[in-house]
mmJSON file of the N, C-alpha and C atoms, coordinates in Angstrom:
{"data_MODEL":{"atom_site":{
"group_PDB":["ATOM","ATOM","ATOM","ATOM","ATOM","ATOM","ATOM","ATOM","ATOM","ATOM","ATOM","ATOM","ATOM","ATOM","ATOM","ATOM","ATOM","ATOM","ATOM","ATOM","ATOM","ATOM","ATOM","ATOM","ATOM","ATOM","ATOM","ATOM","ATOM","ATOM","ATOM","ATOM","ATOM","ATOM","ATOM","ATOM","ATOM","ATOM","ATOM","ATOM","ATOM","ATOM","ATOM","ATOM","ATOM","ATOM","ATOM","ATOM","ATOM","ATOM","ATOM","ATOM","ATOM","ATOM","ATOM","ATOM","ATOM","ATOM","ATOM","ATOM","ATOM","ATOM","ATOM","ATOM","ATOM","ATOM","ATOM","ATOM","ATOM","ATOM","ATOM","ATOM","ATOM","ATOM","ATOM","ATOM","ATOM","ATOM","ATOM","ATOM","ATOM","ATOM","ATOM","ATOM","ATOM","ATOM","ATOM","ATOM","ATOM","ATOM","ATOM","ATOM","ATOM","ATOM","ATOM","ATOM","ATOM","ATOM","ATOM","ATOM","ATOM","ATOM","ATOM","ATOM","ATOM","ATOM","ATOM","ATOM","ATOM","ATOM","ATOM","ATOM","ATOM","ATOM","ATOM","ATOM","ATOM","ATOM","ATOM","ATOM","ATOM","ATOM","ATOM","ATOM","ATOM","ATOM","ATOM","ATOM","ATOM","ATOM","ATOM","ATOM","ATOM","ATOM","ATOM","ATOM","ATOM","ATOM","ATOM","ATOM","ATOM","ATOM","ATOM","ATOM","ATOM","ATOM","ATOM","ATOM","ATOM","ATOM","ATOM","ATOM","ATOM","ATOM","ATOM","ATOM","ATOM","ATOM","ATOM","ATOM","ATOM","ATOM","ATOM","ATOM","ATOM","ATOM","ATOM","ATOM","ATOM","ATOM","ATOM","ATOM","ATOM","ATOM","ATOM","ATOM","ATOM","ATOM","ATOM","ATOM","ATOM","ATOM","ATOM","ATOM","ATOM","ATOM","ATOM","ATOM","ATOM","ATOM","ATOM","ATOM","ATOM","ATOM","ATOM","ATOM","ATOM","ATOM","ATOM","ATOM","ATOM","ATOM","ATOM","ATOM","ATOM","ATOM","ATOM","ATOM","ATOM","ATOM","ATOM","ATOM","ATOM"],
"id":[1,2,3,4,5,6,7,8,9,10,11,12,13,14,15,16,17,18,19,20,21,22,23,24,25,26,27,28,29,30,31,32,33,34,35,36,37,38,39,40,41,42,43,44,45,46,47,48,49,50,51,52,53,54,55,56,57,58,59,60,61,62,63,64,65,66,67,68,69,70,71,72,73,74,75,76,77,78,79,80,81,82,83,84,85,86,87,88,89,90,91,92,93,94,95,96,97,98,99,100,101,102,103,104,105,106,107,108,109,110,111,112,113,114,115,116,117,118,119,120,121,122,123,124,125,126,127,128,129,130,131,132,133,134,135,136,137,138,139,140,141,142,143,144,145,146,147,148,149,150,151,152,153,154,155,156,157,158,159,160,161,162,163,164,165,166,167,168,169,170,171,172,173,174,175,176,177,178,179,180,181,182,183,184,185,186,187,188,189,190,191,192,193,194,195,196,197,198,199,200,201,202,203,204,205,206,207,208,209,210,211,212,213],
"type_symbol":["N","C","C","N","C","C","N","C","C","N","C","C","N","C","C","N","C","C","N","C","C","N","C","C","N","C","C","N","C","C","N","C","C","N","C","C","N","C","C","N","C","C","N","C","C","N","C","C","N","C","C","N","C","C","N","C","C","N","C","C","N","C","C","N","C","C","N","C","C","N","C","C","N","C","C","N","C","C","N","C","C","N","C","C","N","C","C","N","C","C","N","C","C","N","C","C","N","C","C","N","C","C","N","C","C","N","C","C","N","C","C","N","C","C","N","C","C","N","C","C","N","C","C","N","C","C","N","C","C","N","C","C","N","C","C","N","C","C","N","C","C","N","C","C","N","C","C","N","C","C","N","C","C","N","C","C","N","C","C","N","C","C","N","C","C","N","C","C","N","C","C","N","C","C","N","C","C","N","C","C","N","C","C","N","C","C","N","C","C","N","C","C","N","C","C","N","C","C","N","C","C","N","C","C","N","C","C","N","C","C","N","C","C"],
"label_atom_id":["N","CA","C","N","CA","C","N","CA","C","N","CA","C","N","CA","C","N","CA","C","N","CA","C","N","CA","C","N","CA","C","N","CA","C","N","CA","C","N","CA","C","N","CA","C","N","CA","C","N","CA","C","N","CA","C","N","CA","C","N","CA","C","N","CA","C","N","CA","C","N","CA","C","N","CA","C","N","CA","C","N","CA","C","N","CA","C","N","CA","C","N","CA","C","N","CA","C","N","CA","C","N","CA","C","N","CA","C","N","CA","C","N","CA","C","N","CA","C","N","CA","C","N","CA","C","N","CA","C","N","CA","C","N","CA","C","N","CA","C","N","CA","C","N","CA","C","N","CA","C","N","CA","C","N","CA","C","N","CA","C","N","CA","C","N","CA","C","N","CA","C","N","CA","C","N","CA","C","N","CA","C","N","CA","C","N","CA","C","N","CA","C","N","CA","C","N","CA","C","N","CA","C","N","CA","C","N","CA","C","N","CA","C","N","CA","C","N","CA","C","N","CA","C","N","CA","C","N","CA","C","N","CA","C","N","CA","C","N","CA","C","N","CA","C","N","CA","C"],
"label_alt_id":[null,null,null,null,null,null,null,null,null,null,null,null,null,null,null,null,null,null,null,null,null,null,null,null,null,null,null,null,null,null,null,null,null,null,null,null,null,null,null,null,null,null,null,null,null,null,null,null,null,null,null,null,null,null,null,null,null,null,null,null,null,null,null,null,null,null,null,null,null,null,null,null,null,null,null,null,null,null,null,null,null,null,null,null,null,null,null,null,null,null,null,null,null,null,null,null,null,null,null,null,null,null,null,null,null,null,null,null,null,null,null,null,null,null,null,null,null,null,null,null,null,null,null,null,null,null,null,null,null,null,null,null,null,null,null,null,null,null,null,null,null,null,null,null,null,null,null,null,null,null,null,null,null,null,null,null,null,null,null,null,null,null,null,null,null,null,null,null,null,null,null,null,null,null,null,null,null,null,null,null,null,null,null,null,null,null,null,null,null,null,null,null,null,null,null,null,null,null,null,null,null,null,null,null,null,null,null,null,null,null,null,null,null],
"label_comp_id":["MET","MET","MET","GLU","GLU","GLU","THR","THR","THR","THR","THR","THR","ILE","ILE","ILE","GLN","GLN","GLN","ILE","ILE","ILE","SER","SER","SER","LYS","LYS","LYS","GLU","GLU","GLU","LEU","LEU","LEU","LEU","LEU","LEU","ASN","ASN","ASN","LYS","LYS","LYS","LEU","LEU","LEU","ALA","ALA","ALA","GLU","GLU","GLU","MET","MET","MET","LYS","LYS","LYS","MET","MET","MET","HIS","HIS","HIS","GLU","GLU","GLU","LYS","LYS","LYS","GLU","GLU","GLU","SER","SER","SER","TYR","TYR","TYR","GLU","GLU","GLU","SER","SER","SER","ILE","ILE","ILE","ILE","ILE","ILE","TRP","TRP","TRP","ASP","ASP","ASP","LEU","LEU","LEU","ILE","ILE","ILE","GLU","GLU","GLU","ASP","ASP","ASP","ARG","ARG","ARG","LEU","LEU","LEU","GLU","GLU","GLU","PHE","PHE","PHE","SER","SER","SER","GLY","GLY","GLY","GLU","GLU","GLU","THR","THR","THR","LYS","LYS","LYS","ARG","ARG","ARG","ASN","ASN","ASN","ILE","ILE","ILE","ALA","ALA","ALA","ASN","ASN","ASN","SER","SER","SER","GLU","GLU","GLU","ILE","ILE","ILE","GLU","GLU","GLU","ILE","ILE","ILE","MET","MET","MET","ALA","ALA","ALA","GLY","GLY","GLY","LYS","LYS","LYS","THR","THR","THR","ILE","ILE","ILE","SER","SER","SER","LEU","LEU","LEU","ASP","ASP","ASP","THR","THR","THR","ILE","ILE","ILE","LYS","LYS","LYS","LYS","LYS","LYS","LYS","LYS","LYS","MET","MET","MET","ARG","ARG","ARG"],
"label_asym_id":["A","A","A","A","A","A","A","A","A","A","A","A","A","A","A","A","A","A","A","A","A","A","A","A","A","A","A","A","A","A","A","A","A","A","A","A","A","A","A","A","A","A","A","A","A","A","A","A","A","A","A","A","A","A","A","A","A","A","A","A","A","A","A","A","A","A","A","A","A","A","A","A","A","A","A","A","A","A","A","A","A","A","A","A","A","A","A","A","A","A","A","A","A","A","A","A","A","A","A","A","A","A","A","A","A","A","A","A","A","A","A","A","A","A","A","A","A","A","A","A","A","A","A","A","A","A","A","A","A","A","A","A","A","A","A","A","A","A","A","A","A","A","A","A","A","A","A","A","A","A","A","A","A","A","A","A","A","A","A","A","A","A","A","A","A","A","A","A","A","A","A","A","A","A","A","A","A","A","A","A","A","A","A","A","A","A","A","A","A","A","A","A","A","A","A","A","A","A","A","A","A","A","A","A","A","A","A","A","A","A","A","A","A"],
"label_entity_id":["1","1","1","1","1","1","1","1","1","1","1","1","1","1","1","1","1","1","1","1","1","1","1","1","1","1","1","1","1","1","1","1","1","1","1","1","1","1","1","1","1","1","1","1","1","1","1","1","1","1","1","1","1","1","1","1","1","1","1","1","1","1","1","1","1","1","1","1","1","1","1","1","1","1","1","1","1","1","1","1","1","1","1","1","1","1","1","1","1","1","1","1","1","1","1","1","1","1","1","1","1","1","1","1","1","1","1","1","1","1","1","1","1","1","1","1","1","1","1","1","1","1","1","1","1","1","1","1","1","1","1","1","1","1","1","1","1","1","1","1","1","1","1","1","1","1","1","1","1","1","1","1","1","1","1","1","1","1","1","1","1","1","1","1","1","1","1","1","1","1","1","1","1","1","1","1","1","1","1","1","1","1","1","1","1","1","1","1","1","1","1","1","1","1","1","1","1","1","1","1","1","1","1","1","1","1","1","1","1","1","1","1","1"],
"label_seq_id":[1,1,1,2,2,2,3,3,3,4,4,4,5,5,5,6,6,6,7,7,7,8,8,8,9,9,9,10,10,10,11,11,11,12,12,12,13,13,13,14,14,14,15,15,15,16,16,16,17,17,17,18,18,18,19,19,19,20,20,20,21,21,21,22,22,22,23,23,23,24,24,24,25,25,25,26,26,26,27,27,27,28,28,28,29,29,29,30,30,30,31,31,31,32,32,32,33,33,33,34,34,34,35,35,35,36,36,36,37,37,37,38,38,38,39,39,39,40,40,40,41,41,41,42,42,42,43,43,43,44,44,44,45,45,45,46,46,46,47,47,47,48,48,48,49,49,49,50,50,50,51,51,51,52,52,52,53,53,53,54,54,54,55,55,55,56,56,56,57,57,57,58,58,58,59,59,59,60,60,60,61,61,61,62,62,62,63,63,63,64,64,64,65,65,65,66,66,66,67,67,67,68,68,68,69,69,69,70,70,70,71,71,71],
"pdbx_PDB_ins_code":[null,null,null,null,null,null,null,null,null,null,null,null,null,null,null,null,null,null,null,null,null,null,null,null,null,null,null,null,null,null,null,null,null,null,null,null,null,null,null,null,null,null,null,null,null,null,null,null,null,null,null,null,null,null,null,null,null,null,null,null,null,null,null,null,null,null,null,null,null,null,null,null,null,null,null,null,null,null,null,null,null,null,null,null,null,null,null,null,null,null,null,null,null,null,null,null,null,null,null,null,null,null,null,null,null,null,null,null,null,null,null,null,null,null,null,null,null,null,null,null,null,null,null,null,null,null,null,null,null,null,null,null,null,null,null,null,null,null,null,null,null,null,null,null,null,null,null,null,null,null,null,null,null,null,null,null,null,null,null,null,null,null,null,null,null,null,null,null,null,null,null,null,null,null,null,null,null,null,null,null,null,null,null,null,null,null,null,null,null,null,null,null,null,null,null,null,null,null,null,null,null,null,null,null,null,null,null,null,null,null,null,null,null],
"Cartn_x":[-36.476,-35.931,-35.583,-34.378,-33.941,-34.142,-34.301,-34.463,-33.77,-33.676,-33.071,-34.145,-34.1,-35.02,-34.212,-34.821,-34.16,-34.747,-33.868,-34.285,-33.363,-33.834,-33.015,-31.881,-30.884,-29.774,-30.278,-31.274,-31.858,-32.472,-33.235,-33.841,-32.772,-31.772,-30.683,-30.004,-29.768,-29.143,-30.043,-31.348,-32.293,-32.312,-32.325,-32.292,-30.998,-29.893,-28.607,-28.629,-29.283,-29.398,-30.237,-31.152,-32.062,-31.442,-30.29,-29.652,-29.339,-29.697,-29.4,-27.947,-27.41,-26.006,-25.508,-24.218,-23.611,-24.004,-24.167,-24.441,-25.931,-26.799,-28.229,-28.527,-29.332,-29.636,-30.745,-30.742,-31.821,-33.146,-33.103,-34.341,-34.948,-34.129,-34.608,-35.271,-34.663,-35.225,-36.572,-36.644,-37.895,-38.985,-38.667,-39.664,-40.169,-39.274,-39.695,-40.678,-40.402,-41.305,-42.665,-42.661,-43.919,-44.719,-44.06,-44.749,-45.335,-44.591,-45.111,-46.365,-46.348,-47.486,-48.698,-48.482,-49.582,-50.246,-49.512,-50.052,-51.086,-51.117,-52.104,-53.495,-54.445,-55.832,-56.411,-57.538,-58.205,-58.541,-58.982,-59.33,-58.096,-56.975,-55.741,-55.313,-55.414,-55.049,-55.947,-57.235,-58.156,-57.811,-57.505,-57.146,-55.874,-54.913,-53.667,-53.965,-54.747,-55.095,-55.836,-56.786,-57.535,-56.617,-55.683,-54.736,-53.848,-53.409,-52.59,-53.363,-54.647,-55.488,-55.609,-55.824,-55.939,-54.643,-53.528,-52.223,-52.03,-52.323,-52.158,-53.089,-54.251,-55.219,-54.936,-53.911,-53.56,-54.512,-55.177,-56.158,-55.549,-54.257,-53.604,-52.946,-52.668,-52.009,-50.676,-49.631,-48.314,-48.216,-47.303,-47.066,-46.621,-45.813,-45.369,-46.548,-47.52,-48.699,-49.505,-49.644,-50.38,-49.648,-48.326,-47.553,-47.741,-47.739,-47.911,-49.282,-50.306,-51.671,-51.824,-51.025,-51.143,-50.395,-49.579,-48.8,-49.646],
"Cartn_y":[-12.137,-12.426,-13.909,-14.203,-15.582,-16.066,-17.364,-17.969,-19.313,-19.892,-21.202,-22.17,-23.393,-24.421,-25.594,-26.358,-27.541,-28.772,-29.628,-30.891,-31.986,-33.196,-34.321,-34.59,-35.294,-35.684,-36.612,-37.43,-38.339,-37.55,-36.494,-35.673,-34.919,-34.415,-33.714,-34.639,-35.878,-36.849,-37.137,-37.246,-37.519,-36.35,-35.112,-33.934,-33.908,-34.256,-34.28,-35.294,-36.43,-37.451,-36.96,-36.046,-35.569,-34.498,-33.993,-32.944,-33.457,-32.631,-32.978,-32.634,-31.646,-31.271,-30.72,-30.721,-30.402,-29.025,-28.048,-26.685,-26.372,-27.353,-27.116,-26.876,-25.871,-25.532,-26.426,-26.559,-27.305,-26.579,-25.269,-24.507,-24.875,-25.0,-25.372,-26.755,-27.678,-29.027,-28.985,-28.234,-28.14,-27.493,-26.426,-25.792,-26.78,-27.573,-28.577,-29.57,-29.992,-30.925,-30.289,-29.048,-28.338,-28.189,-27.793,-27.622,-28.939,-30.02,-31.334,-31.669,-31.405,-31.718,-30.864,-29.609,-28.704,-29.067,-29.756,-30.111,-31.227,-31.983,-33.046,-32.449,-32.957,-32.525,-33.188,-32.696,-33.293,-34.746,-35.051,-36.429,-37.335,-36.847,-37.632,-37.897,-36.881,-37.058,-38.095,-38.071,-39.065,-40.466,-40.583,-41.886,-42.44,-41.585,-42.014,-42.488,-41.711,-42.082,-43.414,-43.603,-44.866,-46.033,-45.812,-46.865,-47.251,-46.254,-46.544,-47.392,-47.086,-47.871,-49.306,-49.494,-50.847,-51.629,-50.965,-51.634,-52.077,-51.18,-51.502,-52.645,-52.739,-53.785,-55.087,-55.099,-56.313,-56.628,-55.627,-55.844,-55.72,-55.717,-55.581,-56.892,-57.039,-58.223,-57.78,-58.51,-58.142,-58.419,-57.748,-57.953,-59.39,-59.949,-61.339,-62.304,-62.056,-62.909,-62.831,-61.653,-61.466,-62.178,-62.055,-62.734,-64.244,-64.794,-66.237,-66.683,-65.885,-66.227,-66.191,-65.383,-65.229,-66.307,-67.081,-68.137,-69.31],
"Cartn_z":[218.417,219.721,219.802,220.112,220.238,221.654,221.792,223.107,223.122,224.269,224.441,224.915,224.402,224.864,225.393,226.273,226.8,226.12,225.642,225.049,225.57,225.497,225.964,224.979,225.453,224.568,223.465,223.814,222.829,221.671,221.991,220.949,220.166,220.845,220.168,219.163,219.569,218.662,217.459,217.711,216.626,215.643,216.162,215.29,214.48,215.117,214.414,213.276,213.496,212.447,211.272,211.529,210.491,209.598,209.973,209.181,207.775,206.785,205.401,205.063,205.744,205.587,206.912,207.095,208.38,208.915,208.038,208.483,208.647,208.403,208.574,210.052,210.332,211.726,212.273,213.59,214.246,214.051,214.019,213.783,212.436,211.428,210.103,210.128,210.828,210.924,211.637,212.731,213.486,212.65,211.903,211.026,209.978,209.404,208.42,209.036,210.257,210.942,211.211,211.623,211.887,210.6,209.531,208.253,207.767,207.911,207.509,208.3,209.578,210.452,210.096,209.741,209.411,208.092,207.222,205.917,205.986,207.08,207.219,207.395,206.66,206.828,208.075,208.52,209.665,209.427,208.206,207.866,207.936,207.425,207.448,208.887,209.735,211.14,211.811,211.502,212.074,211.574,210.281,209.713,210.351,210.571,211.217,212.639,213.374,214.75,214.779,213.867,213.801,213.456,212.557,212.183,213.358,214.119,215.296,216.301,216.481,217.393,216.902,215.598,215.034,215.179,214.974,215.126,216.566,217.511,218.934,219.354,218.717,219.057,218.316,217.477,216.745,215.609,215.07,214.002,212.61,212.53,211.221,210.838,209.563,209.031,208.439,208.748,208.241,206.743,206.095,204.668,204.408,205.307,205.154,205.158,206.043,206.098,204.81,204.282,203.017,201.889,201.843,200.795,200.865,202.086,202.246,201.779,202.045,201.63,200.118,199.435,197.995,197.224,197.891,197.215,196.86],
"occupancy":[1.0,1.0,1.0,1.0,1.0,1.0,1.0,1.0,1.0,1.0,1.0,1.0,1.0,1.0,1.0,1.0,1.0,1.0,1.0,1.0,1.0,1.0,1.0,1.0,1.0,1.0,1.0,1.0,1.0,1.0,1.0,1.0,1.0,1.0,1.0,1.0,1.0,1.0,1.0,1.0,1.0,1.0,1.0,1.0,1.0,1.0,1.0,1.0,1.0,1.0,1.0,1.0,1.0,1.0,1.0,1.0,1.0,1.0,1.0,1.0,1.0,1.0,1.0,1.0,1.0,1.0,1.0,1.0,1.0,1.0,1.0,1.0,1.0,1.0,1.0,1.0,1.0,1.0,1.0,1.0,1.0,1.0,1.0,1.0,1.0,1.0,1.0,1.0,1.0,1.0,1.0,1.0,1.0,1.0,1.0,1.0,1.0,1.0,1.0,1.0,1.0,1.0,1.0,1.0,1.0,1.0,1.0,1.0,1.0,1.0,1.0,1.0,1.0,1.0,1.0,1.0,1.0,1.0,1.0,1.0,1.0,1.0,1.0,1.0,1.0,1.0,1.0,1.0,1.0,1.0,1.0,1.0,1.0,1.0,1.0,1.0,1.0,1.0,1.0,1.0,1.0,1.0,1.0,1.0,1.0,1.0,1.0,1.0,1.0,1.0,1.0,1.0,1.0,1.0,1.0,1.0,1.0,1.0,1.0,1.0,1.0,1.0,1.0,1.0,1.0,1.0,1.0,1.0,1.0,1.0,1.0,1.0,1.0,1.0,1.0,1.0,1.0,1.0,1.0,1.0,1.0,1.0,1.0,1.0,1.0,1.0,1.0,1.0,1.0,1.0,1.0,1.0,1.0,1.0,1.0,1.0,1.0,1.0,1.0,1.0,1.0,1.0,1.0,1.0,1.0,1.0,1.0,1.0,1.0,1.0,1.0,1.0,1.0],
"B_iso_or_equiv":[0.0,0.0,0.0,0.0,0.0,0.0,0.0,0.0,0.0,0.0,0.0,0.0,0.0,0.0,0.0,0.0,0.0,0.0,0.0,0.0,0.0,0.0,0.0,0.0,0.0,0.0,0.0,0.0,0.0,0.0,0.0,0.0,0.0,0.0,0.0,0.0,0.0,0.0,0.0,0.0,0.0,0.0,0.0,0.0,0.0,0.0,0.0,0.0,0.0,0.0,0.0,0.0,0.0,0.0,0.0,0.0,0.0,0.0,0.0,0.0,0.0,0.0,0.0,0.0,0.0,0.0,0.0,0.0,0.0,0.0,0.0,0.0,0.0,0.0,0.0,0.0,0.0,0.0,0.0,0.0,0.0,0.0,0.0,0.0,0.0,0.0,0.0,0.0,0.0,0.0,0.0,0.0,0.0,0.0,0.0,0.0,0.0,0.0,0.0,0.0,0.0,0.0,0.0,0.0,0.0,0.0,0.0,0.0,0.0,0.0,0.0,0.0,0.0,0.0,0.0,0.0,0.0,0.0,0.0,0.0,0.0,0.0,0.0,0.0,0.0,0.0,0.0,0.0,0.0,0.0,0.0,0.0,0.0,0.0,0.0,0.0,0.0,0.0,0.0,0.0,0.0,0.0,0.0,0.0,0.0,0.0,0.0,0.0,0.0,0.0,0.0,0.0,0.0,0.0,0.0,0.0,0.0,0.0,0.0,0.0,0.0,0.0,0.0,0.0,0.0,0.0,0.0,0.0,0.0,0.0,0.0,0.0,0.0,0.0,0.0,0.0,0.0,0.0,0.0,0.0,0.0,0.0,0.0,0.0,0.0,0.0,0.0,0.0,0.0,0.0,0.0,0.0,0.0,0.0,0.0,0.0,0.0,0.0,0.0,0.0,0.0,0.0,0.0,0.0,0.0,0.0,0.0,0.0,0.0,0.0,0.0,0.0,0.0],
"pdbx_formal_charge":[null,null,null,null,null,null,null,null,null,null,null,null,null,null,null,null,null,null,null,null,null,null,null,null,null,null,null,null,null,null,null,null,null,null,null,null,null,null,null,null,null,null,null,null,null,null,null,null,null,null,null,null,null,null,null,null,null,null,null,null,null,null,null,null,null,null,null,null,null,null,null,null,null,null,null,null,null,null,null,null,null,null,null,null,null,null,null,null,null,null,null,null,null,null,null,null,null,null,null,null,null,null,null,null,null,null,null,null,null,null,null,null,null,null,null,null,null,null,null,null,null,null,null,null,null,null,null,null,null,null,null,null,null,null,null,null,null,null,null,null,null,null,null,null,null,null,null,null,null,null,null,null,null,null,null,null,null,null,null,null,null,null,null,null,null,null,null,null,null,null,null,null,null,null,null,null,null,null,null,null,null,null,null,null,null,null,null,null,null,null,null,null,null,null,null,null,null,null,null,null,null,null,null,null,null,null,null,null,null,null,null,null,null],
"auth_seq_id":[1,1,1,2,2,2,3,3,3,4,4,4,5,5,5,6,6,6,7,7,7,8,8,8,9,9,9,10,10,10,11,11,11,12,12,12,13,13,13,14,14,14,15,15,15,16,16,16,17,17,17,18,18,18,19,19,19,20,20,20,21,21,21,22,22,22,23,23,23,24,24,24,25,25,25,26,26,26,27,27,27,28,28,28,29,29,29,30,30,30,31,31,31,32,32,32,33,33,33,34,34,34,35,35,35,36,36,36,37,37,37,38,38,38,39,39,39,40,40,40,41,41,41,42,42,42,43,43,43,44,44,44,45,45,45,46,46,46,47,47,47,48,48,48,49,49,49,50,50,50,51,51,51,52,52,52,53,53,53,54,54,54,55,55,55,56,56,56,57,57,57,58,58,58,59,59,59,60,60,60,61,61,61,62,62,62,63,63,63,64,64,64,65,65,65,66,66,66,67,67,67,68,68,68,69,69,69,70,70,70,71,71,71],
"auth_comp_id":["MET","MET","MET","GLU","GLU","GLU","THR","THR","THR","THR","THR","THR","ILE","ILE","ILE","GLN","GLN","GLN","ILE","ILE","ILE","SER","SER","SER","LYS","LYS","LYS","GLU","GLU","GLU","LEU","LEU","LEU","LEU","LEU","LEU","ASN","ASN","ASN","LYS","LYS","LYS","LEU","LEU","LEU","ALA","ALA","ALA","GLU","GLU","GLU","MET","MET","MET","LYS","LYS","LYS","MET","MET","MET","HIS","HIS","HIS","GLU","GLU","GLU","LYS","LYS","LYS","GLU","GLU","GLU","SER","SER","SER","TYR","TYR","TYR","GLU","GLU","GLU","SER","SER","SER","ILE","ILE","ILE","ILE","ILE","ILE","TRP","TRP","TRP","ASP","ASP","ASP","LEU","LEU","LEU","ILE","ILE","ILE","GLU","GLU","GLU","ASP","ASP","ASP","ARG","ARG","ARG","LEU","LEU","LEU","GLU","GLU","GLU","PHE","PHE","PHE","SER","SER","SER","GLY","GLY","GLY","GLU","GLU","GLU","THR","THR","THR","LYS","LYS","LYS","ARG","ARG","ARG","ASN","ASN","ASN","ILE","ILE","ILE","ALA","ALA","ALA","ASN","ASN","ASN","SER","SER","SER","GLU","GLU","GLU","ILE","ILE","ILE","GLU","GLU","GLU","ILE","ILE","ILE","MET","MET","MET","ALA","ALA","ALA","GLY","GLY","GLY","LYS","LYS","LYS","THR","THR","THR","ILE","ILE","ILE","SER","SER","SER","LEU","LEU","LEU","ASP","ASP","ASP","THR","THR","THR","ILE","ILE","ILE","LYS","LYS","LYS","LYS","LYS","LYS","LYS","LYS","LYS","MET","MET","MET","ARG","ARG","ARG"],
"auth_asym_id":["A","A","A","A","A","A","A","A","A","A","A","A","A","A","A","A","A","A","A","A","A","A","A","A","A","A","A","A","A","A","A","A","A","A","A","A","A","A","A","A","A","A","A","A","A","A","A","A","A","A","A","A","A","A","A","A","A","A","A","A","A","A","A","A","A","A","A","A","A","A","A","A","A","A","A","A","A","A","A","A","A","A","A","A","A","A","A","A","A","A","A","A","A","A","A","A","A","A","A","A","A","A","A","A","A","A","A","A","A","A","A","A","A","A","A","A","A","A","A","A","A","A","A","A","A","A","A","A","A","A","A","A","A","A","A","A","A","A","A","A","A","A","A","A","A","A","A","A","A","A","A","A","A","A","A","A","A","A","A","A","A","A","A","A","A","A","A","A","A","A","A","A","A","A","A","A","A","A","A","A","A","A","A","A","A","A","A","A","A","A","A","A","A","A","A","A","A","A","A","A","A","A","A","A","A","A","A","A","A","A","A","A","A"],
"auth_atom_id":["N","CA","C","N","CA","C","N","CA","C","N","CA","C","N","CA","C","N","CA","C","N","CA","C","N","CA","C","N","CA","C","N","CA","C","N","CA","C","N","CA","C","N","CA","C","N","CA","C","N","CA","C","N","CA","C","N","CA","C","N","CA","C","N","CA","C","N","CA","C","N","CA","C","N","CA","C","N","CA","C","N","CA","C","N","CA","C","N","CA","C","N","CA","C","N","CA","C","N","CA","C","N","CA","C","N","CA","C","N","CA","C","N","CA","C","N","CA","C","N","CA","C","N","CA","C","N","CA","C","N","CA","C","N","CA","C","N","CA","C","N","CA","C","N","CA","C","N","CA","C","N","CA","C","N","CA","C","N","CA","C","N","CA","C","N","CA","C","N","CA","C","N","CA","C","N","CA","C","N","CA","C","N","CA","C","N","CA","C","N","CA","C","N","CA","C","N","CA","C","N","CA","C","N","CA","C","N","CA","C","N","CA","C","N","CA","C","N","CA","C","N","CA","C","N","CA","C","N","CA","C","N","CA","C","N","CA","C","N","CA","C","N","CA","C","N","CA","C"],
"pdbx_PDB_model_num":[1,1,1,1,1,1,1,1,1,1,1,1,1,1,1,1,1,1,1,1,1,1,1,1,1,1,1,1,1,1,1,1,1,1,1,1,1,1,1,1,1,1,1,1,1,1,1,1,1,1,1,1,1,1,1,1,1,1,1,1,1,1,1,1,1,1,1,1,1,1,1,1,1,1,1,1,1,1,1,1,1,1,1,1,1,1,1,1,1,1,1,1,1,1,1,1,1,1,1,1,1,1,1,1,1,1,1,1,1,1,1,1,1,1,1,1,1,1,1,1,1,1,1,1,1,1,1,1,1,1,1,1,1,1,1,1,1,1,1,1,1,1,1,1,1,1,1,1,1,1,1,1,1,1,1,1,1,1,1,1,1,1,1,1,1,1,1,1,1,1,1,1,1,1,1,1,1,1,1,1,1,1,1,1,1,1,1,1,1,1,1,1,1,1,1,1,1,1,1,1,1,1,1,1,1,1,1,1,1,1,1,1,1]
}}}
């Protein structure tokens, strides 16, 4: 059974940018995104969440800063 969903123009444009070829369906792109998300283990998801918190708190060092320290 097919259905229609509503998405913003911004999301539609982003999905269009993700197409590997002109005839690729939006459904195919969405399934690929879902499959990628399902492949993450619980530990990986926690690590990503923790990293996002550290970035937001300014607890990270940029690659440029590390390069300067190594000179």
